[in-house]
C-alpha positions as CSV (number, residue, x, y, z in Angstrom):
1,X,-11.9,-56.0,32.2
2,X,-15.5,-55.5,30.6
3,X,-15.3,-51.6,31.2
4,X,-12.1,-51.4,29.1
5,X,-13.4,-53.6,26.4
6,X,-16.6,-51.4,26.3
7,X,-14.7,-48.2,26.2
8,X,-12.2,-49.5,23.3
9,X,-15.4,-50.8,21.5
10,X,-17.0,-47.3,21.9
11,X,-14.0,-45.5,20.4
12,X,-13.5,-48.0,17.6
13,X,-17.2,-47.6,16.6
14,X,-17.5,-43.8,17.2
15,X,-17.7,-41.8,14.0
16,X,-16.2,-38.4,13.7
17,X,-18.2,-35.4,13.5
18,X,-19.2,-34.0,9.9
19,X,-16.4,-31.7,8.5
20,X,-13.8,-33.3,10.8
21,X,-10.3,-33.9,9.3
22,X,-7.5,-35.7,10.6
23,X,-5.1,-32.9,10.2
24,X,-7.4,-30.1,11.7
25,X,-6.0,-30.7,15.3
26,X,-9.4,-31.2,16.7
27,X,-10.7,-34.1,18.6
28,X,-12.9,-36.5,16.3
29,X,-15.9,-36.9,18.5
30,X,-15.8,-33.8,20.6
31,X,-19.5,-32.6,21.0
32,X,-18.5,-29.1,22.0
33,X,-17.4,-26.1,19.7
34,X,-14.1,-26.4,18.7
35,X,-12.1,-24.1,16.4
36,X,-8.6,-24.7,15.0
37,X,-7.1,-21.1,14.8
38,X,-10.2,-19.6,13.1
39,X,-11.1,-15.9,14.1
40,X,-14.7,-15.3,15.0
41,X,-16.2,-12.8,12.8
42,X,-19.6,-13.1,13.8
43,X,-19.5,-9.8,15.6
44,X,-17.6,-7.6,13.4
45,X,-17.0,-7.8,9.6
46,X,-13.8,-9.6,8.1
47,X,-12.7,-6.2,6.3
48,X,-13.5,-2.7,6.8
49,X,-16.1,-1.4,4.4
50,X,-14.7,0.3,1.2
51,X,-15.7,3.6,0.2
52,X,-15.0,4.9,-3.3
53,X,-14.1,8.5,-4.1
54,X,-16.2,10.6,-5.9
55,X,-15.6,10.2,-9.6
56,X,-16.7,13.1,-11.9
57,X,-18.0,12.7,-15.0
58,X,-14.8,14.2,-16.8
59,X,-12.6,11.6,-15.1
60,X,-15.0,8.7,-16.2
61,X,-15.0,10.1,-19.8
62,X,-11.3,10.2,-19.7
63,X,-10.9,6.7,-18.6
64,X,-13.5,5.6,-21.1
65,X,-11.5,7.5,-23.9
66,X,-8.4,5.9,-22.8
67,X,-9.8,2.4,-23.0
68,X,-11.3,3.1,-26.6
69,X,-8.2,4.7,-27.8
70,X,-6.1,1.7,-26.8
71,X,-8.4,-0.6,-28.6
72,X,-8.5,1.4,-31.7
73,X,-4.7,1.7,-31.6
74,X,-4.4,-2.0,-31.5
75,X,-7.1,-2.8,-34.0
76,X,-6.0,-0.4,-36.6
77,X,-2.4,-1.0,-36.0
78,X,-2.9,-4.8,-36.3
79,X,-4.9,-4.2,-39.6
80,X,-2.2,-2.1,-40.8
81,X,0.5,-4.7,-39.8
82,X,-1.3,-7.4,-41.7
83,X,-2.1,-5.3,-44.8
84,X,1.6,-4.2,-44.8
85,X,1.0,-0.5,-44.9
86,X,0.9,2.4,-42.5
87,X,-2.4,3.4,-40.7
88,X,-2.9,7.2,-39.9
89,X,-5.8,6.2,-37.8
90,X,-3.7,4.1,-35.7
91,X,-1.1,6.8,-35.3
92,X,-3.7,9.3,-34.2
93,X,-5.3,6.8,-32.0
94,X,-1.8,5.9,-30.2
95,X,-1.4,9.7,-29.6
96,X,-4.7,10.3,-28.0
97,X,-4.0,7.1,-26.1
98,X,-0.7,8.6,-24.9
99,X,-2.2,12.0,-23.9
100,X,-5.3,10.4,-22.1
101,X,-2.9,7.8,-20.2
102,X,-0.9,10.7,-19.0
103,X,-3.9,12.8,-18.0
104,X,-5.5,9.8,-16.3
105,X,-2.3,8.6,-14.5
106,X,-2.0,12.4,-13.0
107,X,-5.4,12.3,-12.0
108,X,-5.0,9.0,-10.2
109,X,-1.7,10.2,-8.4
110,X,-3.0,13.5,-7.3
111,X,-6.0,11.5,-5.7
112,X,-3.8,9.2,-3.8
113,X,-1.6,12.2,-2.7
114,X,-4.5,13.9,-1.5
115,X,-5.7,10.8,0.5
116,X,-2.4,10.6,2.1
117,X,-2.7,14.2,3.5
């Protein structure tokens, strides 16, 4: 009887290991390493290293022009809408934005198509 009482007292007084949670499925006082469906990534990286394709200065300039022309279109178009008049600058910026967008999208899709080959 004393053995059962001591064992019950030991389980009752045992504190779980730090980081233990009732829903983890792990034993609360196990002193050995346990994992609950966790993949060991200590010997290999979790994801493959990413390599970025070489971006030419022309492509970088086109993407920068794309962003700047979008901002100019929105800014001058918004100002013209508030002022209640048409803005030639907003119209020119919109045309530059559309042409640059077309060039950048063609460049991106050609790069993706070349990667598939």
